[in-house]
LUMVEXTOR-993034 format. One record per residue (C-alpha): x, y, z. Coordinates in steps of 0.5 Angstrom, whole numbers, padded with zeros to 4 digits, always signed. Each point is the difference from the previous one (the first is absolute). Example, Ala and Ser with C-alpha at 12.3 -4.5 7.8 and 13.67 -1.06 7.14 Angstrom:
+0025-0009+0016
+0002+0007-0002
This chain:
-0051+0027-0013
+0007+0003+0000
+0001+0006-0005
+0006-0003-0005
+0003+0006-0003
+0006-0003-0004
-0002-0007-0002
+0004-0004+0005
-0004-0005+0004
+0002-0004+0006
+0000-0007-0004
+0004+0003-0005
+0005+0002+0005
+0000-0007+0003
+0001-0002-0007
+0006+0004+0000
+0003-0002+0007
-0001-0007-0002
+0004+0001-0007
+0005+0004+0003
+0002-0005+0006
+0000-0005-0005
+0005+0003-0004
+0004+0003+0005
+0001-0007+0003
+0002-0003-0007
+0005+0006-0001
+0002+0000+0007
+0007-0004-0001
+0002+0004-0006
-0001+0007+0004
+0004-0003+0006
+0005-0001-0005
+0000+0007-0003
+0001+0003+0007
+0006+0004+0001
-0002+0006+0002
+0000+0003+0005
+0002-0006+0003
+0001-0007-0003
-0004-0004+0005
-0004-0004-0005
-0007+0002+0002
-0003+0005-0004
-0005-0005-0004
-0001-0003+0007
-0002+0006+0004
-0004+0003-0006
-0004-0007-0001
-0001+0000+0008
-0003+0007+0000
-0005-0001-0006
-0002-0007+0003
-0001+0003+0007
-0005+0005-0004
-0003-0006-0004
-0002-0004+0006
-0003+0005+0004
-0004+0003-0006
-0003-0007-0001
-0001-0002+0007
-0004+0007+0001
-0004-0001-0007
-0002-0007+0003
-0002+0002+0007
-0004+0006-0004
-0003-0002-0007
-0002+0007+0000
+0006+0004+0002
+0000+0007-0003
+0006+0002-0005
+0003+0005+0005
+0000-0005+0006
+0003-0005-0004
+0005+0005-0003
+0002+0002+0007
+0001-0008+0002
+0005+0000-0006
+0004+0006+0002
+0000-0002+0008
+0002-0007-0002
+0006+0002-0004
+0002+0005+0005
+0000-0005+0005
+0003-0006-0004
+0005+0005-0004
+0007-0003+0000
+0007+0003-0002
+0002+0006-0003
-0004-0001-0007
-0006-0004+0004
-0001+0007+0004
+0000+0004-0006
-0005-0004-0003
-0005+0000+0006
+0001+0008+0000
-0002+0000-0008
-0006-0005+0001
-0002+0005+0006
+0000+0006-0004
-0003-0003-0006
-0006-0002+0004
-0001+0006+0004
+0000+0004-0006
-0005-0005-0003
-0004+0001+0006
-0001+0007-0001
-0001+0001-0007
-0006+0003-0003
+0001+0001-0007
-0005-0005-0003
+0000+0001-0007
+0008+0000+0000
+0002-0007+0003
+0007+0000-0004
+0002+0007+0002
-0002-0003+0007
+0004-0006+0000
+0006+0004-0003
+0000+0005+0005
-0001-0006+0006
+0007-0003-0003
+0003+0007+0000
-0002+0001+0007
+0003-0007+0002
+0007+0002-0004
+0000+0007+0004
-0001-0004+0007
+0005-0005-0002
+0005+0005-0001
-0002+0004+0007
+0001-0006+0004
+0007-0001-0002
+0005+0004+0004
+0005+0001-0006
-0003-0002-0007
+0004-0004-0004
-0001+0000-0008
+0001-0007-0004
-0005-0003+0006
-0007-0002+0001
-0001+0007+0000
+0002+0002-0007
-0004-0006-0003
-0006+0003+0004
+0001+0007-0002
+0000-0003-0008
-0006-0004+0001
-0004+0006+0003
+0002+0005-0005
-0002-0005-0006
-0006-0001+0004
-0002+0008+0000
+0003+0001-0007
-0005-0005-0002
-0006+0002+0004
+0001+0007-0003
+0000-0002-0007
-0007-0004+0001
+0002-0007+0001
-0004-0005+0003
+0001-0002+0007
+0003-0007-0002
+0004+0004-0005
+0003+0004+0006
+0002-0006+0004
+0003-0003-0007
+0004+0006-0001
+0002+0000+0008
+0003-0007-0001
+0003+0001-0006
+0004+0006+0002
+0002-0003+0007
+0003-0006-0004
+0004+0005-0005
+0002+0004+0007
+0003-0006+0003
+0004-0002-0006
+0004+0007+0001
+0001-0001+0008
+0007-0002-0001
+0002+0006-0004
-0003+0004+0006
+0003-0004+0006
+0008-0002-0001
-0001-0006+0005
-0005-0003-0005
+0004+0001-0006
+0006-0003+0003
-0004-0006+0002
-0003-0001-0007
-0007+0001+0003
-0006+0004+0000
-0003+0002+0007
-0004-0005+0004
-0005+0005+0003
-0002+0003-0007
+0000-0007-0003
-0005-0002+0006
-0004+0006-0001
-0001-0002-0008
-0003-0007+0002
-0005+0004+0004
-0002+0005-0005
+0000-0006-0005
-0005-0003+0004
-0004+0006+0000
+0000+0000-0008
-0002-0007+0000
-0006+0001+0005
-0002+0006-0004
+0001-0003-0007
+0000-0008+0001
+0007+0000-0004
+0006-0002+0003
+0006+0005-0002
+0006-0002-0004
+0005-0004+0005
+0005+0004+0003
+0007-0001-0003
+0007+0003+0002
+0004+0004-0005
+0005-0004-0004
+0006+0000+0004
-0003+0000+0007
+0000-0006+0005
-0002-0001+0007
+0004-0001+0006
-0003-0005+0005
+0002+0002+0007
+0002-0007+0001
+0006+0001-0003
+0003+0005+0005
+0005-0002+0004
+0001-0001+0008
+0005+0006+0000
-0004+0005-0005
-0003+0006+0004
-0007+0002-0002
+0001+0006+0004
+0007+0003-0002
-0003+0007-0002
-0006+0000+0004
-0003-0002+0007
+0000-0007+0003
-0008-0001+0002
-0007+0000-0003
-0005+0003+0005
-0007-0001-0001
-0006+0001+0005
-0007+0002+0000
-0002+0007+0004
-0006+0002+0003
+0000+0008+0001
-0005+0004+0003
-0004+0002-0007
-0001+0007+0003
+0007+0001+0000
+0003-0005-0005
+0002+0005-0005
+0004+0004+0005
+0003-0007+0003
+0002-0003-0007
+0003+0006-0002
+0005+0000+0006
+0000-0008-0001
+0003+0001-0007
+0005+0006+0003
+0003-0005+0005
+0000-0006-0005
+0003+0003-0006
+0007+0002+0003
+0001-0007+0003
+0000-0004-0007
-0003-0001-0006
-0006-0003-0004
-0005+0004+0004
-0007-0001-0001
-0006+0002+0004
-0007-0002-0002
-0007+0000+0003
-0005+0005+0003
-0006+0000+0004
+0004-0002+0006
+0004-0006-0003
+0006+0000-0003
+0006-0004-0003
+0007+0002+0001
+0006-0003-0004
+0007+0002+0001
+0007-0003-0001
+0005+0002+0006
+0006-0002+0004
-0004+0003+0007
-0006-0005+0000
-0001+0003+0007
-0001+0007-0002
-0004-0002-0006
-0005-0003+0005
+0001+0005+0005
-0003+0005-0005
-0006-0004-0001
-0001+0000+0007
+0000+0008+0000
-0005+0000-0005
-0005-0005+0002
+0000-0007+0002
+0004-0005-0005
-0002-0007-0001
+0002-0006-0004
+0007+0002+0000
+0004-0004-0005
+0008+0001+0000
+0004-0003-0005
+0008+0000+0000
+0002+0000-0008
+0006-0004+0002
-0003-0006+0003
-0004-0001-0007
+0006-0002-0004
+0003-0004+0006
-0007-0003+0001
+0000-0003-0007
+0007-0002+0000
+0001-0003+0007
-0003-0007+0002
-0007+0000+0002
-0002+0001+0008
-0007-0003-0001
-0002-0007+0003
-0005-0004+0001
-0008+0000-0002
-0005+0005+0001
-0008+0000-0001
-0003+0007-0002
-0007+0000+0001
-0005+0005-0001
-0005+0001+0006
-0007+0003+0000
-0001+0001+0007
+0003+0000+0007
-0002-0007+0002
+0003-0003-0007
+0006+0004+0001
+0001-0004+0006
-0001-0006-0003
+0005+0001-0005
+0005+0003+0004
-0001-0006+0005
+0002-0005-0006
+0006+0004-0001
-0002+0005-0006
+0002+0007-0001
-0007+0003+0000
-0002+0006-0005
-0007+0003+0002
-0005+0000-0006
-0007-0002-0002
-0005+0003-0003
+0000+0008+0001
+0008+0000+0001
+0003-0005-0004
+0008+0001+0000
+0004+0003-0006
+0005-0003-0004
+0005+0004+0004
-0002-0003+0007
+0000-0007-0002
+0007+0001-0003
+0002+0004+0007
-0002-0006+0004
+0003-0005-0005
+0007+0003+0000
+0000+0002+0007
-0002-0007+0003
+0008-0002-0001
-0002-0007-0003
+0004-0003-0006
-0007-0003-0002
-0007+0003+0001
-0007-0002-0002
-0005+0005+0000
-0008-0001+0001
-0004+0005-0003
-0006-0003+0003
-0004+0005-0005
-0002-0001-0007
+0002+0008-0001
+0006-0001+0003
+0003-0005-0003
+0003+0004-0006
+0003+0005+0005
+0004-0006+0003
+0002-0003-0006
+0003+0007-0002
+0003+0001+0007
+0003-0007-0001
+0004+0001-0007
+0002+0007+0003
+0003-0003+0006
+0004-0006-0004
+0002+0005-0005
+0003+0005+0005
+0002-0005+0006
+0003-0007+0001
-0007-0003+0002
-0004-0005-0003
-0008+0001+0000
-0006-0004-0002
-0007+0003+0001
-0005-0005+0001
-0006+0003-0003
-0005-0001+0006
-0007+0004-0001
-0002+0000+0007
+0002+0000+0007
-0002-0007+0002
+0004-0002-0006
+0006+0003+0003
-0001-0003+0007
+0000-0007-0004
+0006+0001-0004
+0004+0003+0006
-0002-0006+0005
+0004-0005-0005
+0006+0005+0000
+0006-0004+0001
+0007+0004+0000
+0004-0007+0000
-0003-0002-0006
+0003+0002-0007
-0002+0007-0002
-0004-0003-0006
-0003-0006+0004
-0002+0005+0005
-0004+0005-0005
-0003-0006-0004
-0003-0003+0007
-0002+0007+0002
-0003+0001-0007
-0004-0006-0001
-0003+0000+0007
-0002+0007-0001
-0003-0002-0007
-0004-0005+0003
-0004+0004+0005
-0007+0002-0002
-0001+0007+0003
-0006+0004+0001
-0002+0006+0004
-0006+0004+0003
-0001+0008-0001
-0006+0005+0000
-0002+0004-0006
+0002+0007+0000
-0004+0002-0006
-0005-0003-0005
+0003-0004-0006
-0001-0006-0004
+0005-0006+0002
+0001-0007-0003
-0005-0002+0005
-0006+0005-0002
-0001+0007+0002
+0001+0003+0007
-0002+0006+0004
+0004+0004+0006
+0000-0005+0006
-0001-0006-0003
+0005-0006+0002
+0004-0002-0006
+0004-0007+0000
+0007-0001-0004
+0003-0006-0002
+0006+0000-0004
+0000+0008-0001
-0007+0000-0003
-0007+0002+0003
-0003-0007+0001
-0006+0002+0005
-0005+0005+0001
-0004+0000+0006
-0003+0004+0006
+0003-0003+0006
+0008-0001+0001
-0001-0007+0003
-0004-0003-0005
+0005+0003-0005
+0006-0002+0003
-0003-0007+0001
-0002-0001-0007
+0008+0002-0002
+0002-0005+0005
-0004-0006-0003
+0002+0002-0007
+0007+0000+0002
-0001-0007+0004
-0003-0003-0006
+0006-0002-0003
+0002-0004+0007
+0005+0003+0005
+0004-0002+0006
+0001+0007+0003
-0004+0007+0000
+0004+0006+0002
-0005+0006+0002
+0003+0007+0001
-0004+0005+0003
+0000+0007-0002
-0003+0007+0004
-0006-0002+0003
+0000-0007-0002
+0002-0004+0006
-0007-0002+0001
-0001-0002-0007
+0006-0004+0000
-0002-0004+0006
-0007-0001-0003
+0004-0003-0006
+0005-0004+0004
-0006-0003+0004
-0004-0002-0007
+0006-0004-0002
+0001-0004+0006
-0007-0002+0000
-0001-0001-0007
+0007-0003-0002
+0003-0003+0006
+0005-0003-0004
+0003+0007-0002
+0005+0003+0004
-0001+0008+0002
+0005+0005+0001
-0003+0007+0002
+0004+0007+0000
-0001+0007+0002
+0003+0003-0007
-0002+0007+0002
-0001+0002-0008
-0005+0005-0002
-0006+0000-0005
+0000-0008+0001
-0003-0002+0006
+0002-0008-0002
+0005-0003-0004
+0000-0008-0001
+0004-0005-0003
-0001-0007-0001
+0006-0005-0001
């Protein structure tokens, strides 16, 4: 059993990231509207939300794959996912805070002083955030972090309980946030508090709620302040009148044996090129963010240090122009999550933009958002094809609609075969609402099942199972337990056909080709009036997927 020295459990961490993700989702537009520093590009709330939601998705998936996941391993998953999913200046800084906090707790060894351990972890997170920024500026997320960790350390030194340490940190952060306009002229001139600091307050409030069960007093701006939505900017306004014109971000693979040397050299090369430099990471993977005029030089600096990938370049001037000019988007596309190479080919052949997914590699909100935005369509239908991916798809859809001239509808498909049925009736020539209604109705009327093999001993709705048992799934619930895959698959099929049906669709997974042929032959022999379609899906974990329409 894992030795926990600070009172934090993995379930508690999971609750925190759930609460933080939901809170950032709710506050996203408000935080975006506060965003005037370092560039008024109106995306700080969205970036911080996407950073935390990427960490949440990865942790939840890891816990589902391994119910006995150790706290240290879960925290490592959380930190790495936040690093890889970090977006924007504040998102990258937040990811470094999470990483430093996690690393401190992983190495903590003071079992009888949990409050001091937590406070020390928060202090280390603050120090790491300052160290990550090329030129730290007060009146920003950094200032708010410092106030929170100082309050935590003071409370712990005074003998406070762990939950009171979190409460003190959150309260100090809120107070520091209200003082940010006094420290940064651009905030005072705009009449707003710092957007990144506000986002950090939302995260710390989530920590307090997780620890105490209480929701802190809702944030209210001081009397006389106002929010300036970015949409009020005019086409001629210059977002970068006094600064660089481009935001450059990339992940960077660096030789772990030489990474400290390489990162120091990278900072030295990037620093003179522009501002808002943030370099975070470790153990061979780094996230780089900088505002520059010379995009090529920024990327070349990464090449000199290691292997840059997932490179993102944003031209700030295009942000305003993009909001003002007529949309260049046109047509309608379907974005579908596919759990295997064969399924990906099926969806792609039907015209869908495919996002790889499925058990063990569910797509993040950011990946789905990227697919929706980059497909270039004015109308987009999303097929998540997995119950646990529906929420991520809905958040991606709402985010895309808020930031781009696109209409997005999510059809809550819980299975790959539901998605195949829905896209089979997709008709771009129909009115969008009519197309969505037809696809939704078709998916809803599909009865679906699957066959898998038990990986561990468990109690299911169909009774106990042992490792190696064949499990039959109907509509997402375990309904059959047996020793033979063929018998269990036949049982699942017959239950699905009990309500009638005209078409059976069978999708074979890894190692399931013979099983698919066996079940198809059974249908042709026992139900000659029913049509059968067999596909090679290539999905893992489920040798057979089946649906009845």
